[in-house]
N, C-alpha and C positions, 0 to 999 in steps of 0.2 A: 488598496487591497485587490488581490487577484480574484476574478470570478470563477465559479465552479466549472463553467464550460471551458475556460482557458486551461484549468488544471486537468480536466479530462483530456484535452488535446495534447498536453504535455505527457500525460500517462500513455497515450496512444503512441507517441513518438518513442518513449522509453521502451515500449513493448517491441518495437522493431529491432531492438538490440538483444532480445531474449536469446539465451543459449539453451535450447530445449530439444536436443536430438532424440530423446527417449520418449517423452510424453507428447511432443509436438503441440503442447499447450503453452502458448506465449502470454506472459503477463507483464504489464508495465505499471509503474506507480509513480506518482508525483506528490511529494510531501512538502507541504507549505509550512514554514516556520512562522512564529508570531512576528518576527522581524520582516517578513515578506520574501525571504529567500526560498527557492524551490530546489529540492534535491530529488533527482530521478533515480529509479531503480528498475531492474528487470530480473526475472527469474533466471537462475544459473544452475543448470542440472549437472549431475555427475554420475558416472557409471556406478559408483557406490552410492545408491540413492539417498542414504542418510546424509551425505555431504551436500546435497542440493540445498539452495537457499532461495527463498521466495523474493519477489520483487519488493514487497512492502518492507521486509527486513533489510534488504539491500539499501533501500532509500534511508531507513532509520539509522542503520549503522554508518552510512556515509555521513549523515548529518551529525550524529553524536560524535563520531571520530574527528569532526571539524569543530567541535565545541558547542554545537546547538543543543539546547535542552528544553526549549519551549516550542510547542507545535500547535498549529491552528486546524489543519485538515490534511487529508490524503485522498487522492483520486486513484482508483484502481480499475484497470481495463484488462480484460483477458479473453482468451478463446483459442481454439485450435488454429493452426497455421491457416492464414487466409480468411479467418472468420473472427468476429468479435461477439462474445456472449452479450445477452441483454444486461445481465448483472453477474459480475465475478466477485463473489464475496471472499474476504480474507480467511485463511485457515485459522484454526485455534491457536497455533503457536504465534502467528503474526498478531492476533488479537491480544495475546498475553504480552508481547513486546510493546504494543501500543499502550497497554495498561501500565507498563513500567514508566513510561515517559509522558503520558497524556492524562488530562482530566476526563471525567465521565462525559463532558459535553463536547469533546473532540469530535470533529466531523469526518465521516467516512463517506466519500462520494463514489457511487457505483453506477456504471452504465456506459454510455458512449456519447458522442457529440449531439445526437438527436434526442436521446432520452436518458436522463440520469436522475438518481434519487440521492438525497443526503440523509445519513443516519448518524446517530450519536454512538460513541463507543459503548455507553451504558446500554443502549438498545441491542447492540450486537454481542456484548459480553456482560450479561447480568451476573450478579453475585461474584464480582471480580476478586481474584486473589492478588493482593498487593503487599507491599512491605508492612502495612498496618496489621496484616494477619500474622506476622512473624513475632 
C-alpha cells in the first residue's frame, strides 16, 4: 500500500502539468485505487470558464474510463504558480463526484510534503446526495 506522503508527491508532480493560463492556480491530484494503481490529474482551464475541469475530476474520469470503480484515497495539492497552499480543498462539484464513486470513509489528503492532513469524504461532504436519494 502506498503511503500518503508518496501520494502527495505524485499530486505535486501532476500539478506541474496544470493548464491554468487564466487563474494561474495550479492543482494536481493523485487518486489511489483499492487495487493500488494511481491515476494523476491536473486542472485544465478553458477560455469559456464553465468548460474548465478540476484536477480531482480529471483523475477520477481517467480512472473510471479505464474501468476502475473502487477507490482508497486522493491527494490534492494546489496553489498559485510558484506556490503551494498549505491546504487546497476540493470544490463542491469534485466532492459530489467523489460521493458518486466512494464510500464515506474515502480519504482525502490535503497539504504538501512537509505537512498534510487526511480527511474522510463524510467530513468534507456531510449530508451527501447519492443515488439512494433518488
